[in-house]
C-alpha positions in Angstrom: 19.4 48.5 174.6 22.5 49.0 176.5 26.4 49.3 176.4 29.0 46.7 176.6 30.6 48.5 179.6 27.0 49.0 181.2 26.4 44.9 180.8 29.6 44.1 182.6 28.7 46.3 185.3 25.4 44.7 185.8 27.4 41.4 185.6 29.9 42.3 188.5 27.2 43.5 190.7 25.2 40.4 190.1 27.2 37.4 191.8 26.1 34.2 192.8 27.5 32.1 195.8 29.5 29.2 194.8 30.9 27.0 197.9 34.0 25.3 198.4 35.6 21.7 198.6 39.0 20.1 199.7 40.5 18.1 197.4 44.0 16.3 196.5 46.3 19.0 194.9 46.9 16.6 192.0 43.6 16.7 191.3 43.4 20.6 191.1 43.8 21.0 187.3 42.0 24.5 186.6 40.7 24.8 189.8 40.5 28.4 191.5 42.0 28.3 194.8 39.8 29.6 197.9 42.6 30.4 200.4 46.1 31.6 199.9 48.7 28.6 200.5 51.4 28.9 202.3 54.7 26.8 202.8 54.8 24.4 205.5 58.7 23.7 205.1 61.8 25.5 204.3 62.8 24.7 200.9 65.6 23.4 200.2 65.1 21.4 203.5 69.1 21.7 204.1 72.1 23.3 202.4 73.0 20.6 199.7 75.1 20.3 196.4 74.1 21.9 193.3 76.7 19.6 191.6 78.7 16.7 191.9 81.9 17.3 193.4 84.0 17.3 196.9 82.9 19.3 199.7 85.6 21.2 201.5 86.1 24.1 204.2 86.6 27.3 202.3 88.8 28.5 205.3 91.2 25.4 204.5 91.9 26.7 201.0 92.8 30.7 202.0 96.6 30.3 201.3 96.6 28.0 198.3 97.8 28.4 194.9 99.9 26.2 192.2 102.9 26.9 193.8 101.6 25.8 197.5 99.4 23.2 196.8 97.3 21.1 199.2 96.4 17.2 199.9 92.5 16.4 201.2 91.8 13.6 202.7 88.5 11.5 201.3 86.8 10.6 204.5 83.8 8.9 202.3 81.1 9.6 200.1 77.5 11.5 200.3 74.8 10.6 197.5 71.3 12.3 197.6 68.6 10.7 199.8 71.4 9.7 202.5 71.6 11.2 205.8 74.9 13.4 206.3 77.9 12.2 208.5 78.0 14.0 212.0 81.5 13.3 212.8 83.8 16.3 213.2 85.3 17.4 210.4 89.7 18.0 210.7 91.5 20.5 208.8 92.1 19.4 204.8 89.4 16.8 204.8 86.7 16.3 202.4 84.0 14.3 201.2 82.9 13.3 197.6 79.5 14.5 197.2 76.7 14.2 195.0 74.0 16.7 193.4 71.2 16.9 196.1 73.5 15.5 198.9 73.3 17.3 202.2 76.0 19.3 202.7 77.6 18.2 206.3 78.6 20.8 209.1 82.1 21.7 208.7 82.1 22.1 205.0 80.8 25.0 203.4 81.8 24.6 199.6 81.7 22.6 196.9 84.6 21.8 194.0 82.8 20.4 190.5 83.8 17.0 189.5 85.0 18.5 186.5 88.1 20.3 188.7 89.4 17.7 190.5 92.7 16.2 190.5 93.1 12.6 192.7 95.9 11.5 194.2 97.7 9.0 194.1 95.3 8.5 190.9 92.1 8.5 189.3 91.3 4.8 190.1 92.6 4.9 193.4 91.8 7.8 195.0 92.9 8.6 198.4 92.9 12.4 198.2 92.2 15.3 196.2 95.0 18.0 195.3 93.7 21.3 195.7 95.9 24.6 194.2 94.0 27.6 194.5 92.0 29.6 196.6 88.1 28.3 196.7 85.2 30.8 197.4 82.7 30.2 200.6 79.2 28.7 199.3 80.4 27.8 195.6 77.8 25.3 194.2 75.7 24.8 197.1 71.7 25.1 197.7 70.6 27.0 201.0 68.3 26.1 203.1 65.2 28.3 202.6 66.4 29.8 199.5 63.8 29.1 197.3 60.9 29.1 200.1 60.8 29.3 203.4 58.6 28.4 206.0 55.3 30.6 206.2 56.4 31.7 202.4 53.4 32.4 200.3 53.4 30.1 197.6 49.9 30.8 195.5 47.5 33.4 195.9 43.8 33.2 196.7 41.9 33.1 193.4 44.6 31.8 190.9 43.7 29.3 188.7 45.4 25.8 188.9 47.9 24.9 186.6 50.7 22.3 186.0 53.1 24.5 187.4 51.3 24.8 190.5 51.0 21.2 191.4 54.3 20.7 190.9 55.3 23.2 193.6 52.6 22.1 196.1 53.6 18.8 195.9 57.2 19.2 196.3 56.3 21.3 199.3 54.6 18.5 200.6 50.9 20.2 200.3 48.7 17.4 200.3 45.2 18.6 199.9 44.0 22.3 199.3 40.4 24.2 199.2 39.2 25.4 196.1 35.9 26.5 194.7 33.6 24.3 193.5 32.6 23.8 190.2 29.4 25.6 189.1 26.8 23.2 187.5 26.0 24.7 184.1 22.3 23.6 182.5 22.5 23.9 178.7 19.7 24.1 176.3 19.2 24.4 172.4 16.2 25.5 171.2 14.5 25.2 167.9 12.9 23.1 165.6 15.6 23.5 163.4 18.1 22.1 165.5 19.1 18.5 165.0 21.4 16.1 166.9 21.3 13.8 163.8 24.6 13.4 161.1 22.5 13.6 158.0 20.1 16.4 158.1 18.0 17.8 155.2 18.5 21.8 154.2 16.2 22.9 156.3 17.6 21.7 159.4 21.0 22.8 161.6 23.2 20.3 163.3 23.5 21.0 166.9 27.1 22.3 167.7 26.6 25.3 170.3 25.8 22.6 173.3 29.2 20.1 172.2 31.3 23.9 171.9 30.0 24.9 175.5 30.5 21.0 176.7 34.3 21.5 175.5 34.8 24.5 177.3 35.0 22.6 180.7 38.4 21.0 179.6 39.9 24.3 180.2 37.9 26.2 182.9 36.4 23.0 184.8 32.6 23.6 185.6 30.1 20.4 185.1 28.3 20.6 181.7 24.4 19.2 181.8 23.0 18.5 178.8 19.5 19.8 179.1 18.7 18.9 175.1 16.5 21.0 172.5 13.9 22.9 173.8 11.4 23.3 170.7 9.4 26.0 169.4 6.2 24.9 171.6 8.5 24.3 174.8 7.9 27.5 176.4 6.0 25.9 179.5 9.1 23.5 179.5 11.6 25.9 179.7 9.4 28.0 182.8 9.5 24.5 184.7 13.3 24.0 184.3 13.6 27.3 185.9 11.7 26.4 188.5 13.4 22.9 189.0 17.1 25.2 189.1 15.7 27.2 191.5 15.2 24.0 194.1 18.1 22.1 192.6 22.5 22.1 192.6 22.4 24.0 189.2 24.1 27.4 189.2 23.4 28.7 186.0 21.2 27.8 182.9 22.7 28.7 179.5 20.5 28.6 176.6 21.1 29.3 172.6 19.1 30.4 170.4 14.9 32.0 171.0 16.3 35.4 172.4 15.5 38.0 169.6 12.4 39.3 168.8 10.4 36.3 166.7 7.2 34.7 167.0 8.8 31.8 168.6 11.7 33.5 170.8 10.0 32.5 174.2 13.1 32.9 176.6 12.8 36.5 177.5 9.3 36.6 178.1 9.5 33.2 180.5 12.2 34.7 182.2 10.4 38.0 183.1 8.1 35.9 184.7 10.5 35.5 187.4 11.3 37.8 190.4 14.8 39.1 188.9 17.3 41.0 190.8 19.4 41.9 187.9 18.4 41.7 183.9 19.6 43.0 180.9 18.4 41.9 177.1 20.3 43.2 174.1 23.3 44.9 174.4 25.4 47.2 171.3 27.4 44.5 170.6 28.2 42.4 167.2 28.2 39.4 167.2 25.5 38.8 169.8 23.3 41.4 169.9 20.1 40.1 171.4 22.4 38.2 174.5 20.4 37.9 177.9 21.1 37.9 181.8 19.1 37.5 184.4 19.5 36.9 188.2 16.8 34.8 190.1 17.6 34.2 193.9 20.7 32.8 193.7 20.8 31.5 190.2 21.6 33.0 186.8 20.5 32.6 183.4 22.3 33.7 180.4 20.4 33.5 176.9 22.9 33.4 174.2 22.0 33.9 170.3 21.3 30.8 168.3 24.3 31.3 165.6 27.5 29.6 166.4 29.6 32.4 166.3 27.5 34.9 168.5 27.0 32.0 170.8 30.9 31.7 171.2 31.4 35.5 171.4 29.1 35.5 174.1 30.0 32.8 176.0 33.9 34.2 176.0 32.5 38.1 176.8 29.6 37.6 179.4 29.6 34.1 180.7 33.4 33.6 181.1 33.5 36.8 183.1 30.9 36.4 185.1 32.2 32.8 186.0 35.7 34.6 187.2 34.3 36.9 189.0 31.9 34.4 191.0 35.2 32.1 191.6 37.0 35.1 192.8 39.7 35.3 189.7 41.2 38.4 189.1 39.5 40.3 186.4 41.4 39.5 182.8 43.9 41.6 181.3 43.7 42.2 177.4 47.0 41.6 175.5 48.0 44.4 173.2 48.6 44.0 169.5 49.3 46.5 166.4 46.4 46.2 163.7 47.9 44.7 160.2 44.9 46.4 158.8 42.2 48.7 158.3 38.6 47.8 160.5 35.1 49.8 160.2 32.0 49.5 162.3 29.3 51.6 163.7 30.5 53.8 166.3 28.4 52.7 169.3 29.1 49.3 168.5 31.4 47.1 170.3 32.8 44.5 168.1 34.2 41.1 168.8 36.5 40.3 166.0 37.9 36.7 164.8 41.4 37.5 164.2 44.8 36.0 164.0 47.5 37.3 166.3 51.3 36.6 164.8 54.9 37.9 166.0 57.1 39.9 163.8 60.9 39.1 163.9 61.4 42.1 166.6 58.9 40.5 169.0 55.9 42.9 168.3 52.7 41.5 168.4 50.7 42.0 165.4 47.0 41.3 164.7 44.7 40.4 161.4 41.0 41.3 161.7 39.7 38.4 159.5 37.5 38.7 156.7 33.8 37.3 157.3 32.8 38.6 160.0 29.3 37.7 160.1 27.6 35.4 163.2 27.2 32.3 160.5 30.4 32.1 159.4 32.8 29.3 161.0 35.9 29.3 158.7 37.3 32.5 160.0 36.6 31.0 163.5 38.4 28.2 162.6 41.5 30.1 161.2 41.6 32.2 164.2 43.7 32.2 167.2 42.7 35.2 169.1 39.7 37.7 169.6 40.1 41.3 169.1 37.6 43.8 170.9 37.3 47.0 168.6 35.5 49.3 171.7 32.6 51.5 171.0 33.1 55.0 170.5 35.4 54.9 167.5 34.3 53.8 164.0 37.4 53.5 162.2 40.5 51.9 162.9 43.5 51.8 160.8 46.8 50.2 160.4 49.3 50.8 163.5 46.0 51.4 166.3 46.6 48.9 169.1 43.9 46.7 169.9 42.9 44.8 172.9 42.9 40.7 172.3 41.7 37.7 174.2 42.8 34.3 174.1 39.4 32.2 173.0 40.0 30.2 176.8 41.0 32.5 179.6 42.9 30.0 181.5 44.9 29.3 178.5 46.5 32.9 178.6 47.4 33.2 182.4 
């Protein structure tokens, strides 16, 4: 059995290759970017109005005040989406301009509509009256003030979210290169596993498969349900590995059949192959029997069968592995203050179902929930965070700072 830290080192040194593909950016939600994206344009593309109002030349207002006002002749109107006028602007001329309208040459500042005094009246405006000095560049959005041409928009390795898609579409980027979705083949194992709703007491409903499948909505991968491997299906599992080596499947994940029982055949079958990387058994709770193997350019994860063990091992073994092979930056934990005491064996790392909350002063607090047995799903339902209590320490007291991890990494970035 190895430490959790050592298991993560092995996973990092055993990546498999995932190819790239080009897709439309509006279809890129939760995909991982393969290349840096740079802006092809300045944004805004030209100086434009930040408010509805009237554009003037600030130099024309230099000596104006309440005792010395000036009429500015209205020469037209500029609305967003129309080509700006190009005629030469004379002194003491103005143009009505709407938000987003291009500021014509000769004007350099905007007076908001709320400050405008019309002459002779609002219903028949010929002029506006200005009775104060107007600063240059007031209420103007400047060309390239948000993005200049060739500015970096999104870095390689970023997980694309909705805010990225908005930026890409705004900046005229239609297609992007992303990592392909890893193909994951999943098997539940055991004679006790059933897909039926009504089951006798000696059967267990198949929940681990649907749980793993649901995660691909948050971190997109292609989930392929391999069904249930029964206790006498060792040869079938071996054939599935051989098929994977010749197929587009990238990863096999199994749930159950990895401990030391009579019918726990996953480890013995995996070890019949030539493995470049392997571990079986990690000093963690829940999920101590967890298995990993790399065969050629494919990977296998054997997760324990208890539902919470499956969830924890997916979160802290499979998910970090996916992030690594897709080129995503290593996850950083959230730090929170422990609200209650927690005890464990010194050499073990515990992944604890917990509840994260915020105090009135904005401090993050963490409660380790009761009922941490791997068969208990009620605390998992009540939790909103995983807490990691590291090896090397046995007793954790109120006030200790604990590393926390959201159930799905893509929710936290």
